N, C-alpha and C positions, 0 to 999 in steps of 0.2 A: 890618399886626401891628399898631402903635400903635394903631389906631381898638379892635383887637379885646382888644389888653392883655395879648397872646401873647407867651413867649422866642419860641417855636420853631413850626415847621411842619413834620412828621411825613406822611412822604409812601409809604404802606403800597401795594405794588405786587405781582404776583407775580415769578419769575423773570426772564423775558423783557424788561418791562420796567425791571424793576431795575434791570437791565444796563444799559439804555437810558440811564435818570436819572443812574445812577453815574459814566458817559460825561459828560455836561451837569455834572453837579456836579464831576468833577474837571478840565473844560477853564475850568469860570468860577467856581472857588472863591472869592473874596468876594463877587462877588453872589448865590450861595447860598449862604452861610455859617448861617444859620440856618434853612434847610433839612434834615431829616435823613430819610434813605431807610431805610424797614424792609423787608425781606423776610414778604409777610406767612403767616399761620398755616394759609392750608387747604391751598392747593398743597404748603407743606412737607411737611402730612401724607399728602395722596395720594402725593408721591415717596416717604417712609417708609413706605406700603403697600407699593409697589412692591418697596422691597427687603427686605420683609418675608418678602415671595413669594419672589425670586430665592435668599436662603436657607434657607428652610424650604422651597419648594414640593418638593421630593426624598420627602420623608418622609413626601407621600400624604395631605396635609390635607384637599385640596381633595376627597378621592375620600372617605374617611372622611363628611366633611359630608354628600354627596350622599345615602351608604347610611344615613347616620342620620336623614335628612327635614327638613335646618334648609335645605337648598337646595335648589331645583330645578336638573335638570342642565345646561339651558340657562342659567341665570342666571352658574353656578358660575365659570364662566372670568373674565368683568369682575369678578366680587367678588371670588374671589381673586388676581386680579392691581393689584387699585386702582382700576379702570376705574369700579367704581359705588360711592362713597367710604362712604354708609349701611348697605349689606349686609356691606362686606367689614371694616366698624366693630365690626358687631353680630355676625358669625362668627366675630373675633379674641377677641369677651367671651366668646361662649360658649365657645368651645374654652379657654379659658385656666380658665374655670371647670371646666372640665370636665376638663380634665388635673389642677388644681390638687388638687378633689375628692376623684378618683380614686388621687392621693399622700396623702392624707391617712387615705383609707381603708383602701389595704393597709398603711401606717404604725400604725393603729392599730385593726388588726381590725375594723371598723368601724363607729368609732366608740368600739367597750367599752373599751378602754384611754386616752383623753384625757382631760385635766385635766375634771373636772365641773364647774368654775366657768367654761373658757372656753368649754367647748360651749355654755353655758347664755347667757355673752354673744356668745358668735357668733350662736345664734340668734335673743337679744333684737335685734341688731347689722341682721339678716336681715330681720326682722320693722317694724322700724323705725331706718333709718340716722339716726347721731349722730353729729358731729364728734367731743361729749367723750367717748361711749361709745369711740368706735372708739381715738382718741389713750388712751384710760388701759386699753383692750385691747392695743395695740402697746407699751405700755411694760410688762407684765407680763413675769416671767420664764418662765411655762411658754406664752406665745405667741413668745416670741422662739426657745427649745427648739424648738418643731413646726416654726417657717421654719428653723431652720439644718439642720433634719430636710430638710425639700424640697429646701431647694435644697442641700446635698451630694450630689455627682455619687458614683455604684458606678461599679466599676471597669469600662472600656469606654467608648467613645464613642455607643451609646444612649443613658444617662441627660445626658451633657453637651449634646449635640442638643436634647435635649427641657429642658432648662434654660434654654441660650441661647436656645430661640422663648419662654419665659415670659419671661425676661430684655429682649429684647426688643421684647415688647409692654409690659412695664410702661414701655420708654422710648416707646412710641408712645403708651400712655396719658397719661404723663408732660406728652408735647406738648399734647394735645388739651388737659387739664386747663390747662398754663398761657396756651394761646389761648382758652378762654374767661372763667379769670377776667384776663386779660392782667396774669399772673407773668411780672415781667421778669427775676428770677436763674434763675427755675425752666425759662424758656423758652431762654433761653441754654444753660445745662446739658442739655437736650433736644438743642438741635442743634449742641452739640459734639460731643454720643454720634452724633445723626442725621451728622455729617460725615466719621466715620467709616465708614461703609457708603457715604457718597457718593464719597466716593475708593473705596472697596475693589469695588464694583461698579458703577462706571464713570460713574456721575451725573455727568459731566463739570462742564456748567453750574453746577448746585448744587453742587460741589466746588470750584469756582472762584469764584463768587460770595457764598458762604454766610461761608465761609472770610474775605473781607472784611470783611464783616458783623460775623464773631466779635470778627477783632480790633479792628475801628474801634469799638464799644460797647465791649469790654473797654478799649481804651485809653482813651475818655472816662469808664469808670469810675476808671479811673487818676488823670486828672488833676482828679478833683473834677468832670468839668464840669457845668455847671447844666444842658443838654439830658440829661445823664443822671440827674441826682438828676428834671425833672421825670417824665423815663419810669418812675424808681424810684417814686414818688409815683402817679401818674397808674395805670402797670402801661402791659404793652408797646402796647398802642392807642394810647396819648396822651391817655386819654379827658379831658376838662375836670373831669368828677366823681368822676374816680378810682375809682368803686367798681367791684366784680365785676360781668363782666358789661356793661359798659355804653358796651362801645364795638365795631361790629361792622368788622373789617378791612377791608380794602379790594377788595380780593380777593377778597372773599365779594358786596360790592356789585357786584362786577363781572358776577358769574356772576349776581346777580338783576334788572341792567336787559338784562343780555342776553338771559336769558329772556326777559324780559318784554318785549322791543322785537321778538328778531327774527322773520322768518316761516317757512314751510314751503315758499317754491320761490326761484327763482333765488341768488341770492349769500348770501341768508341763513338757508342749508341748512349753512352754513360751520363753525355752531356758536355765531358770534357776529352783532350787527348792525352792518350796512356802511351803512346809514342814518343822517347825522348828524343832520338833522332830526327823526328818531327818538327820537335820543338823548337830543337838548336838548328837545326837547318832555317827555319822562320825569322828567328832572333839574330841570327848571322847576316841574314839576307834581307831584313823588311827594310832598311834604308836603301838598299839598290830596287827595291820595289817603288818604295813612292818618288825614288828618282827619273827612275823611265815612266811612269804616271803623269810627271808633272813634263819631262819634257816631249812626252804623247798632246800631251793638253795644249803645250807649246804651237808644237807643228801643226796640228789640223785647228789650231785658233780656236779654239774650244774655250769660251770663256766662262771664272766660276762668280758666283756672288758671295758676296760678305753678310749677305742677311741671312738671317735665323729665317729658317723654312717655316715658322709660327707666323712672320711677316710678311711672308709674299701675299699677293692678292689674292690667290685663291684659296690661302689657307683662311688667309679673314672671313673671304665669302661664307668659305664652310662654317668657320665659328660662329656669323653670325642669324644663318640659317638655324644651326642647334640651339641656338641659342633660344630663336623665337620657337622653333618646335616643342623646346621644353616650358616655356612659358605660357603655349597654348594648352600643353597636356595639363598644368599643373592648373590653369584655370578654368577647364574643362573637368578637373576632378572636384573643385568647387570646396576646396580649402584654401585655407592659409597658415602656413606653415610659421607663419611670427604668431599667431593670433593666440590668445586666450585658453586655457584649456588643458588638457590630457592629452598628450602626442598619441596622433595616430599614424597607423600605415597608410601613405602618400596617395598608393592608388586605388586601393580596396577602404578605406576609413575606418579600417578597424582600430577600435582601442590597443594601445602598446600597455602591456602590463605595470601599474606603480613603480612595485620591486625592482622592474629593471631597469626600467629607465632615471630611478634614483638613483640607483650603481652605477649607472653610467654617468648621470651628472657630474658624481661626488669620485670619478676613479681618476682623474689627475691630481685631487688630495690626497688619496689611497696611495696614490703610486709615490707622490712625495716623500709622504710621512716613511715608506718603504726604504724608498734611496735615501734618504736623510739614515735612517739606520745601518742600511750597508757601511755606506762611508764611516759613520763615527764607530760603528764596531769593526769594522775591518782592515779600513785603510787608516785612522787616526790613532785608535786607542789598542787598534791590534788583541781585543777580549775573543774575540770569534774568528776560526782559519778562516781565508777567503775563498778555499774551493768548499768549503761546508755546504749544502745543496740549499739553494734559497726556495724556501715555502711557498708555493702557490697563494694566489688570491681566489683564482675561479672564479671571475666575475660573472653573472648569468648575462650574455650578449644578445639572448634572444634568437640566437639564429641556432639554425637545426644543423647536426653537426653530422656529415657526411661520413659513410660508412664506405672503409677503403676495399678495396679489390684484394681476394687472396694471393699473398704472396707468388703462387703458382703462375696466377693467372699475368700478373703483372710482368713475372721472367719469361715466360712464353711470347710476350708480348713484345718484351726487347729484345729476344733473339731472332722472330721468326724470320727476318733477314737474311741475317747470318744463313740459319737453317738452310732456307729455300735457296743460297746461293751453294751451299754444300752437297743437299738434295741434285740441284741441277746436273754436278759436272760427276754425278756416280752412272753407273752403267744400269745398274739394277736393282731391284728391291732389297738383294739379299747382301749389296756390295752398301746400299746406303742404312740399311740397319742390323 
């Protein structure tokens, strides 16, 4: 550390590795006093996506997306449940836009009664996103009035559930921006909101260790610790330059080398690489690969764009097309997700059980109580052991539980390629069996 002239080492890891690192640091506090462990953002985002599905899946968003043609039926399950990160994020962004536009069109009679200057600003912002223009619009009275109309629920629980969905997606996107930009304060605020759902929807491991991280970093802030100052200046990623987008989180790096070093047979089918030699080779030569790729791009004069792929003309056209398709289907259902009355499944119009809706609406308050109890008893007073099992809430989400395939079939499916390769090298049946 002296040679590198750095004050602290920031170790990023997913939840499983974070838990083990925490045990080491607690056991040897003097040895690792300058090591700060951080639970990285990518796996937090995936967990947050799963919580979003648990809370709002009963409304039938997945069936709506399929009907609108924005995702194939075979991919919808994995995307909705957060097993496919990018598709899940795209769907929630498009759904968010469709619901907001549907609501604004209803409030303004298809934009006929909207403030003319606000409409012009919205159109300009859509055509050319600009931070200065956005901030100016947000501060205007006309925008704030429209915002209040959008988020004010009608009588009944239908609109309350829809507005809760919009707030949850906003929280998810806040965590995305915090992860990308390394914004420490925004990251901690988004984590704090996520913790409510961790406890409410029984994500026990995240609830346990993310609570510790929240208290640990807030204590560093309260003590005006130099490590917190560094993170505040450099961002949550601990980047030396401190610039936005200048740090790749540790769990994302893990995903990269797992993807590039695992193979298709034997133990490598498990989703991660188990070959230490291959991993070490990748780590030792990754900078060489990057330099070769850069030289090749320069040699063939291949231009690279700094524009995010979501801001390309093609991506914008697809977003507009999907949002319009979703709005069209919503109008065809002849339902108003912001209307009064009890919540109904979007595509069928079937009324959802009142007890399920009330438990889902109160989930953040339930989770917040559990979080405060955990922090007080285990991290502040120490009256309860940190590792004592956390009692599950077991909220009824209205989602059908999937039946897991027998373990024998799962193992056979994973190893069939390795078995096929071995069988192909044999001479006869006697040798094979």
